[in-house]
N, C-alpha and C positions, 0 to 999 in steps of 0.2 A: 503492500499499499504507498503509496507518495501521499504528501501532505505539504499541501500551499500556503502559508506560509512553513519551510524545513522548522520538523521539533526538535534537530538535530542543534544542540549548546553548543554557542561556539560557531554557531555561521549566520554568514553577514545576514544582516534582514531575516532572519529568522523569526521564529514564534516566542522564543524570550525577547530579539531586542526588542520585536513591535511592541508586544506589555511591557518591557522599560521603557518604550519610548513617552509611553499611553502615559506611566503614571509619572514620569517626569516631566510633561508637558500640563499635565498636574499641579505639580508644584512651581511651572515654572506662568501659570497665570496667576497666581499671587503677585507676580510683580504687576501685573497690572492692574493690580488696586492699589490707589492711594493712598494713604493714609494718613485720618485725618489729622490728628495730635502730629505736631510740628516740630514741637520742643523734644523728639526724641531723635528726629536727626539724622532718621529715616525714613525715605521714599514711601517704600511699597512693605508689603506682609511676606515676603516671599523668605529672608532669611529668620524669620515666628517661625515659616514650616520644618524647613532645614534644620533647624533646633528640635521641631518636638520629641522626644525620644517616643511619642508613642507611635506616632505615625511614620520614624524611622520603622519602627519595631512591625508594624504591618506592611508596610511596604517589602520587608523582610521577610514574612511570614509569605503572602503573595508570592514572591520570585522561588522562596521555597519549594510551595506548589505547583506554580508553573515548570520548575525541571520536575518536578515528580514527575506530575502530568506526562508527562514530553517522554519521558521513562518509559514512563509504564506502557506507552503509547508505543515507544519502540523498539 
């Protein structure tokens, strides 16, 4: 069976890269939301998202699941 995108880990434009790119894009969207509080000296919320441990753990868990399912399918 052949999957498109490829489920093999490390393949450019594969399923892992697709999901990782989508999650990364969600983080990047936070850079488009201007911060209302100007006294913080930070223009947007992207840094806040990247520093949140809970979000980082969820991202890691998601990518582990992607890897696990990909390995199971191959």
